[in-house]
DSSP file (Angstrom, degrees, kcal/mol; ACC not computed):
  #  RESIDUE AA STRUCTURE BP1 BP2  ACC     N-H-->O    O-->H-N    N-H-->O    O-->H-N    TCO  KAPPA ALPHA  PHI   PSI    X-CA   Y-CA   Z-CA
    1    1 A M              0   0    0      0, 0.0     2,-0.5     0, 0.0    12,-0.1   0.000 360.0 360.0 360.0 146.8   70.4   14.4   79.6
    2    2 A R        -     0   0    0     10,-0.2     2,-0.4     2,-0.0    10,-0.2  -0.903 360.0-173.0-107.2 131.2   71.1   15.0   75.9
    3    3 A R        -     0   0    0     -2,-0.5     2,-0.4     8,-0.1     8,-0.2  -0.969  13.5-156.3-129.5 143.7   73.0   12.3   73.9
    4    4 A R        -     0   0    0      6,-0.5     2,-1.0    -2,-0.4     6,-0.2  -0.948  13.7-142.1-114.4 136.3   74.3   12.1   70.4
    5    5 A T        +     0   0    0     -2,-0.4     2,-0.2     4,-0.1     4,-0.1  -0.630  61.0 101.6-103.5  78.7   74.9    8.8   68.6
    6    6 A T  S    S-     0   0    0     -2,-1.0    41,-0.2     2,-1.0    42,-0.2  -0.698  94.8 -77.8-133.6-170.5   78.0    9.3   66.7
    7    7 A S  S    S+     0   0    0     -2,-0.2    70,-0.9    40,-0.1     2,-0.3   0.735 126.0  43.0 -71.4 -14.8   81.6    8.2   67.3
    8    8 A S  E    S-A   76   0A   0     68,-0.2    -2,-1.0    39,-0.1     2,-0.3  -0.843  81.6-167.1-115.2 162.4   81.8   11.0   69.8
    9    9 A S  E     -A   75   0A   0     66,-2.0    66,-2.7    -2,-0.3     2,-0.3  -0.911   9.4-152.8-143.5 169.3   78.9   11.8   72.2
   10   10 A G  E     -A   74   0A   0     -2,-0.3    -6,-0.5    64,-0.2     2,-0.3  -0.994   6.8-175.7-146.6 153.5   77.7   14.4   74.5
   11   11 A S  E     -A   73   0A   0     62,-2.5    62,-4.4    -2,-0.3     2,-0.3  -0.984   9.2-156.3-143.9 151.0   75.6   14.7   77.6
   12   12 A S  E     -A   72   0A   0     -2,-0.3     2,-0.3    60,-0.3    60,-0.2  -0.914   7.1-170.0-128.7 159.5   74.3   17.6   79.6
   13   13 A S  E     -A   71   0A   0     58,-2.1    58,-2.3    -2,-0.3     2,-0.4  -0.998  12.7-152.5-148.6 141.2   73.2   18.0   83.3
   14   14 A R        -     0   0    0     -2,-0.3    55,-0.1    56,-0.2     2,-0.1  -0.932  34.0-110.1-113.0 145.6   71.6   20.5   85.4
   15   15 A S        -     0   0    0     -2,-0.4     2,-0.3    53,-0.4    53,-0.1  -0.382  26.4-160.4 -73.9 144.5   72.3   20.6   89.1
   16   16 A R    >>  -     0   0    0     -2,-0.1     3,-2.4     1,-0.1     4,-0.5  -0.946  30.2-113.1-123.7 151.6   69.8   19.7   91.7
   17   17 A E  G >4 S+     0   0    0     -2,-0.3     3,-1.7     1,-0.3    -1,-0.1   0.843 114.9  56.5 -50.9 -41.4   70.0   20.7   95.4
   18   18 A E  G 34 S+     0   0    0      1,-0.3    -1,-0.3    -3,-0.0    -3,-0.0   0.578 102.4  59.2 -73.1  -4.5   70.6   17.1   96.7
   19   19 A L  G <4 S+     0   0    0     -3,-2.4    10,-2.0     3,-0.0     2,-0.3   0.548  81.9  99.3 -94.7 -13.3   73.7   16.9   94.4
   20   20 A V  B << S-E   28   0B   0     -3,-1.7     8,-0.2    -4,-0.5     3,-0.1  -0.626  71.9-137.6 -83.0 138.0   75.4   19.9   95.9
   21   21 A S  S    S+     0   0    0      6,-2.9     2,-0.4    -2,-0.3    -1,-0.1   0.863  82.6   8.3 -61.9 -42.3   78.1   18.9   98.5
   22   22 A D        -     0   0    0      3,-0.7     5,-0.3     5,-0.4     3,-0.2  -0.990  62.7-140.1-147.5 130.6   77.4   21.4  101.2
   23   23 A A  S    S+     0   0    0     -2,-0.4    -1,-0.1     1,-0.2    -2,-0.1   0.823 107.4  45.4 -60.4 -34.1   74.5   23.9  101.4
   24   24 A E  S    S+     0   0    0      1,-0.3    -1,-0.2    -3,-0.1    -3,-0.0   0.745 121.3  38.2 -83.5 -25.1   76.7   26.7  102.7
   25   25 A V  S    S-     0   0    0     -3,-0.2     2,-2.8     2,-0.1    -3,-0.7  -0.819  85.9-155.9-122.0  87.6   79.5   26.0  100.1
   26   26 A P        +     0   0    0      0, 0.0     2,-0.4     0, 0.0    -3,-0.1  -0.300  35.5 144.0 -77.1  69.9   77.4   25.2   97.0
   27   27 A Y        -     0   0    0     -2,-2.8    -6,-2.9    -5,-0.3    -5,-0.4  -0.854  53.6-111.6-102.4 139.9   79.8   23.2   95.0
   28   28 A L  B     -E   20   0B   0     38,-3.1    38,-0.3    -2,-0.4    -8,-0.2  -0.493  40.1-105.3 -67.5 132.9   78.7   20.2   92.8
   29   29 A H    >>  -     0   0    0    -10,-2.0     3,-1.2    -2,-0.2     4,-1.1  -0.363  21.7-128.6 -64.3 137.1   79.9   16.9   94.2
   30   30 A G  H 3> S+     0   0    0      1,-0.3     4,-2.6     2,-0.2     5,-0.2   0.775 105.3  64.9 -61.7 -27.8   82.7   15.4   92.1
   31   31 A G  H 3> S+     0   0    0      1,-0.2     4,-2.0     2,-0.2    -1,-0.3   0.860  99.3  53.1 -63.8 -33.0   80.9   12.1   91.8
   32   32 A V  H <> S+     0   0    0     -3,-1.2     4,-1.9     2,-0.2    -1,-0.2   0.904 109.9  47.0 -65.4 -42.2   78.2   13.7   89.8
   33   33 A I  H  X S+     0   0    0     -4,-1.1     4,-2.3     2,-0.2    -2,-0.2   0.919 112.4  50.3 -64.0 -45.1   80.7   15.2   87.4
   34   34 A A  H  X S+     0   0    0     -4,-2.6     4,-2.3     1,-0.2    -2,-0.2   0.871 108.4  52.4 -63.4 -36.9   82.4   11.8   87.1
   35   35 A A  H  X S+     0   0    0     -4,-2.0     4,-2.6     2,-0.2    -1,-0.2   0.892 107.9  51.4 -62.9 -41.5   79.1   10.1   86.4
   36   36 A L  H  X S+     0   0    0     -4,-1.9     4,-2.1     2,-0.2    -2,-0.2   0.904 111.3  47.4 -66.3 -40.4   78.4   12.6   83.6
   37   37 A L  H  X S+     0   0    0     -4,-2.3     4,-2.5     2,-0.2    -2,-0.2   0.903 111.9  50.5 -60.3 -43.3   81.9   11.9   82.0
   38   38 A D  H  X S+     0   0    0     -4,-2.3     4,-2.6     2,-0.2    -2,-0.2   0.908 110.0  50.5 -60.0 -46.5   81.3    8.2   82.3
   39   39 A T  H  X S+     0   0    0     -4,-2.6     4,-2.3     2,-0.2     5,-0.2   0.929 112.0  46.4 -59.3 -49.8   77.9    8.5   80.7
   40   40 A A  H  X S+     0   0    0     -4,-2.1     4,-1.7     1,-0.2    35,-0.2   0.929 113.7  48.2 -58.6 -48.4   79.3   10.5   77.7
   41   41 A A  H  X S+     0   0    0     -4,-2.5     4,-2.0     1,-0.2    -1,-0.2   0.910 110.0  53.0 -63.0 -41.9   82.2    8.2   77.2
   42   42 A D  H  X S+     0   0    0     -4,-2.6     4,-2.9     1,-0.2    -2,-0.2   0.919 108.7  49.0 -57.5 -46.0   79.9    5.1   77.3
   43   43 A Y  H  X S+     0   0    0     -4,-2.3     4,-1.9     2,-0.2    -1,-0.2   0.803 106.6  55.9 -64.9 -31.7   77.6    6.5   74.7
   44   44 A A  H  X S+     0   0    0     -4,-1.7     4,-0.7    -5,-0.2    -1,-0.2   0.926 114.5  39.5 -68.0 -40.6   80.6    7.3   72.4
   45   45 A V  H >X S+     0   0    0     -4,-2.0     4,-2.0     1,-0.2     3,-0.8   0.911 114.8  53.0 -70.7 -42.1   81.7    3.6   72.6
   46   46 A A  H 3X S+     0   0    0     -4,-2.9     4,-3.3     1,-0.3     5,-0.5   0.837 100.8  61.1 -61.3 -35.3   78.1    2.3   72.4
   47   47 A A  H 3< S+     0   0    0     -4,-1.9    -1,-0.3   -41,-0.2    -2,-0.2   0.839 111.0  40.2 -62.0 -32.8   77.5    4.3   69.3
   48   48 A Q  H << S+     0   0    0     -3,-0.8    -2,-0.2    -4,-0.7    -1,-0.2   0.825 123.1  38.9 -85.4 -34.0   80.3    2.4   67.5
   49   49 A L  H  < S-     0   0    0     -4,-2.0    -2,-0.2     2,-0.2    -3,-0.2   0.776 101.1-126.1 -88.4 -28.0   79.5   -1.0   68.9
   50   50 A G  S  < S+     0   0    0     -4,-3.3     2,-0.3    -5,-0.2    -3,-0.2   0.579  82.6  60.3  90.5  10.8   75.6   -0.8   68.9
   51   51 A H  S    S-     0   0    0     -5,-0.5    -2,-0.2    -6,-0.2    -1,-0.2  -0.974  88.9 -91.9-161.3 156.2   75.3   -1.7   72.6
   52   52 A G        -     0   0    0     -2,-0.3    -9,-0.1    -3,-0.1   -10,-0.0  -0.232  36.7-151.1 -68.6 160.8   76.3   -0.3   76.0
   53   53 A V        -     0   0    0    -11,-0.1     2,-0.2    56,-0.0    55,-0.1  -0.964  15.9-112.1-133.8 148.0   79.5   -1.5   77.7
   54   54 A P        -     0   0    0      0, 0.0    53,-2.2     0, 0.0     2,-0.3  -0.585  32.5-116.2 -81.4 146.2   80.5   -1.8   81.4
   55   55 A T  E     +B  106   0A   0     -2,-0.2    51,-0.3    51,-0.2     3,-0.1  -0.608  28.9 179.8 -80.0 135.7   83.2    0.5   82.8
   56   56 A I  E     -     0   0A   0     49,-3.3     2,-0.3     1,-0.4    50,-0.2   0.824  68.5  -6.5 -95.0 -48.9   86.4   -1.2   83.9
   57   57 A D  E     -B  105   0A   0     48,-1.5    48,-3.0     2,-0.0    -1,-0.4  -0.980  59.6-168.7-150.5 155.1   88.4    1.8   85.1
   58   58 A M  E     -B  104   0A   0     -2,-0.3     2,-0.4    46,-0.2    46,-0.2  -0.988   6.0-166.4-152.1 137.3   88.1    5.5   85.1
   59   59 A R  E     -B  103   0A   0     44,-2.3    44,-2.1    -2,-0.3     2,-0.4  -0.993  11.5-172.7-124.2 133.2   90.4    8.4   85.9
   60   60 A V  E     -B  102   0A   0     -2,-0.4     2,-0.5    42,-0.2    42,-0.2  -0.992  10.8-162.0-128.2 131.8   89.0   12.0   86.4
   61   61 A D  E     -B  101   0A   0     40,-2.9    40,-2.3    -2,-0.4     2,-0.5  -0.972  13.9-150.1-109.9 119.6   91.0   15.2   86.8
   62   62 A F  E     +B  100   0A   0     -2,-0.5    38,-0.3    38,-0.2     3,-0.1  -0.834  19.4 174.9 -93.6 125.0   88.9   18.0   88.3
   63   63 A L        +     0   0    0     36,-2.9     2,-0.3    -2,-0.5    37,-0.2   0.674  61.1  14.7-106.9 -25.9   90.2   21.3   87.0
   64   64 A K  S    S-     0   0    0     35,-1.6    -1,-0.3    33,-0.1     2,-0.1  -0.984  75.0-112.0-155.0 140.6   87.7   23.9   88.4
   65   65 A A        -     0   0    0     -2,-0.3     2,-0.4    -3,-0.1   -38,-0.0  -0.413  34.3-158.4 -69.2 149.0   85.0   23.9   91.1
   66   66 A V        -     0   0    0    -38,-0.3   -38,-3.1     1,-0.1     5,-0.0  -0.994   6.8-163.7-134.7 140.7   81.5   24.3   89.7
   67   67 A G        -     0   0    0     -2,-0.4   -39,-0.2   -40,-0.3   -40,-0.1   0.390  61.7 -41.8 -92.3-132.4   78.4   25.5   91.5
   68   68 A R  S    S+     0   0    0    -42,-0.1   -53,-0.4   -53,-0.1   -41,-0.1   0.118  96.3 121.5 -91.3  24.2   74.8   25.1   90.5
   69   69 A E        -     0   0    0    -55,-0.1   -41,-0.0     1,-0.1     2,-0.0  -0.515  69.6 -96.5 -88.1 153.0   75.4   25.8   86.7
   70   70 A P        -     0   0    0      0, 0.0    24,-0.6     0, 0.0     2,-0.3  -0.357  37.8-154.5 -62.7 146.1   74.6   23.4   83.8
   71   71 A L  E     -AC  13  93A   0    -58,-2.3   -58,-2.1    22,-0.2     2,-0.4  -0.906   7.1-157.0-119.8 151.2   77.4   21.2   82.5
   72   72 A V  E     -AC  12  92A   0     20,-2.8    20,-2.7    -2,-0.3     2,-0.4  -0.998   9.6-162.6-126.2 132.7   77.9   19.7   79.1
   73   73 A A  E     -AC  11  91A   0    -62,-4.4   -62,-2.5    -2,-0.4     2,-0.4  -0.916   6.2-174.8-113.6 139.4   80.2   16.6   78.6
   74   74 A T  E     -AC  10  90A   0     16,-2.3    16,-2.4    -2,-0.4     2,-0.3  -0.952   4.8-173.6-127.6 152.8   81.5   15.4   75.3
   75   75 A A  E     -AC   9  89A   0    -66,-2.7   -66,-2.0    -2,-0.4     2,-0.3  -0.982  10.3-165.3-144.4 154.9   83.5   12.3   74.6
   76   76 A R  E     -AC   8  88A   0     12,-2.6    12,-2.2    -2,-0.3     2,-0.4  -0.987  29.6-111.2-139.6 151.2   85.4   10.6   71.8
   77   77 A V  E     + C   0  87A   0    -70,-0.9    10,-0.3    -2,-0.3     3,-0.1  -0.669  27.4 179.6 -83.7 132.0   86.6    7.0   71.4
   78   78 A V  E    S+     0   0A   0      8,-3.2     2,-0.3    -2,-0.4     9,-0.2   0.804  73.1   8.1 -98.4 -42.2   90.5    6.7   71.5
   79   79 A K  E     - C   0  86A   0      7,-1.7     7,-2.6     2,-0.0     2,-0.5  -0.996  56.1-170.3-145.1 134.5   90.7    2.9   71.0
   80   80 A L  E     + C   0  85A   0     -2,-0.3     5,-0.2     5,-0.2     2,-0.2  -0.899  26.8 162.9-125.2 101.7   88.1    0.3   70.1
   81   81 A G        -     0   0    0      3,-2.5    -2,-0.0    -2,-0.5     0, 0.0  -0.512  52.3 -96.4-113.8 179.9   89.4   -3.2   70.5
   82   82 A R  S    S+     0   0    0     -2,-0.2     3,-0.1     1,-0.2    -1,-0.0   0.845 121.0  17.5 -64.2 -34.7   88.1   -6.8   70.8
   83   83 A S  S    S+     0   0    0      1,-0.2    25,-1.9    25,-0.1    26,-0.7   0.691 129.0  24.1-115.2 -23.9   88.3   -6.8   74.5
   84   84 A V  E     - D   0 107A   0     23,-0.3    -3,-2.5    24,-0.2     2,-0.3  -0.958  53.2-160.6-139.9 157.7   88.6   -3.1   75.7
   85   85 A A  E     -CD  80 106A   0     21,-1.9    21,-3.0    -2,-0.3     2,-0.4  -0.977   8.8-153.1-134.8 150.8   87.7    0.4   74.5
   86   86 A I  E     +CD  79 105A   0     -7,-2.6    -8,-3.2    -2,-0.3    -7,-1.7  -0.980  13.3 179.7-127.0 134.7   89.1    3.7   75.7
   87   87 A A  E     -CD  77 104A   0     17,-2.1    17,-3.2    -2,-0.4     2,-0.4  -0.998  16.9-146.5-137.2 141.3   87.3    7.0   75.5
   88   88 A D  E     -CD  76 103A   0    -12,-2.2   -12,-2.6    -2,-0.4     2,-0.3  -0.870  22.4-176.4-104.3 139.6   88.3   10.5   76.6
   89   89 A A  E     -CD  75 102A   0     13,-2.7    13,-2.9    -2,-0.4     2,-0.3  -0.944  10.5-167.8-134.1 155.3   85.7   12.8   78.0
   90   90 A E  E     -CD  74 101A   0    -16,-2.4   -16,-2.3    -2,-0.3     2,-0.4  -0.992  10.8-147.6-141.9 150.5   85.5   16.4   79.1
   91   91 A A  E     -CD  73 100A   0      9,-2.7     8,-3.0    -2,-0.3     9,-1.3  -0.960  18.9-179.0-119.5 135.7   83.0   18.5   81.0
   92   92 A R  E     -CD  72  98A   0    -20,-2.7   -20,-2.8    -2,-0.4     6,-0.2  -0.941  21.9-127.4-131.3 151.7   82.5   22.3   80.3
   93   93 A N  E >   -C   71   0A   0      4,-1.7     3,-1.8    -2,-0.3   -22,-0.2  -0.294  45.7 -86.2 -87.2 179.7   80.2   24.9   81.9
   94   94 A E  T 3  S+     0   0    0    -24,-0.6   -23,-0.1     1,-0.3    -1,-0.1   0.705 128.8  57.7 -64.5 -21.4   78.0   27.2   79.8
   95   95 A Q  T 3  S-     0   0    0      2,-0.1    -1,-0.3     1,-0.0     0, 0.0   0.497 119.5-110.0 -86.6  -2.0   80.8   29.7   79.3
   96   96 A G    <   +     0   0    0     -3,-1.8     2,-0.2     1,-0.3    -2,-0.1   0.522  66.3 151.5  88.4   4.1   82.9   26.9   77.7
   97   97 A E        -     0   0    0      1,-0.1    -4,-1.7     2,-0.0     2,-0.5  -0.482  51.9-114.1 -72.2 139.6   85.3   26.7   80.6
   98   98 A L  E     + D   0  92A   0     -6,-0.2    -6,-0.2    -2,-0.2     3,-0.1  -0.620  39.3 171.0 -77.7 120.4   86.9   23.2   81.1
   99   99 A I  E     -     0   0A   0     -8,-3.0   -36,-2.9    -2,-0.5   -35,-1.6   0.830  60.8  -8.8-100.3 -45.0   85.7   21.8   84.4
  100  100 A A  E     -BD  62  91A   0     -9,-1.3    -9,-2.7   -38,-0.3    -1,-0.4  -0.991  52.4-155.0-155.9 152.5   87.0   18.2   84.3
  101  101 A V  E     -BD  61  90A   0    -40,-2.3   -40,-2.9    -2,-0.3     2,-0.3  -0.964  17.7-178.3-127.3 148.6   88.6   15.7   82.0
  102  102 A G  E     -BD  60  89A   0    -13,-2.9   -13,-2.7    -2,-0.4     2,-0.4  -0.994  22.5-150.4-146.8 154.5   88.5   11.9   82.2
  103  103 A R  E     -BD  59  88A   0    -44,-2.1   -44,-2.3    -2,-0.3     2,-0.4  -0.995  22.1-166.0-123.5 129.8   89.7    8.7   80.5
  104  104 A V  E     -BD  58  87A   0    -17,-3.2   -17,-2.1    -2,-0.4     2,-0.5  -0.954   9.8-155.5-123.9 135.1   87.4    5.7   80.7
  105  105 A L  E     -BD  57  86A   0    -48,-3.0   -49,-3.3    -2,-0.4   -48,-1.5  -0.921  17.7-171.9-108.7 132.6   88.3    2.0   80.0
  106  106 A F  E     -BD  55  85A   0    -21,-3.0   -21,-1.9    -2,-0.5     2,-0.5  -0.859  25.0-120.3-123.2 153.3   85.4   -0.2   79.0
  107  107 A S  E     - D   0  84A   0    -53,-2.2   -23,-0.3    -2,-0.3   -24,-0.1  -0.831  21.2-173.7 -90.8 130.1   85.0   -4.0   78.4
  108  108 A T              0   0    0    -25,-1.9   -24,-0.2    -2,-0.5    -1,-0.1   0.380 360.0 360.0-103.7   1.2   83.9   -4.8   74.9
  109  109 A R              0   0    0    -26,-0.7    -1,-0.2     0, 0.0   -26,-0.1   0.502 360.0 360.0 -74.5 360.0   83.4   -8.5   75.4
């Protein structure tokens, strides 16, 4: 994975066969996409705090199915508070098509 340490962050992922939901219908499992969004959002918050933070809650909207193609996730911090932080993340394929969006809530204590 590739990570940037600024107030926004990015991660990328290449698919592996064991991450595909069904060998006959080769779609990437949604949990893999959610984990990529969570990682990008965590790094966006961690870049501002100087340390990683645990996820409290996460919502993901899957907008398009994706096969074995590489994905890139980017995230930005929406709120950085004393007890919680919120970051928005999105995953895109190599053509720039939006695959999924997520909002992640972290504990900053």
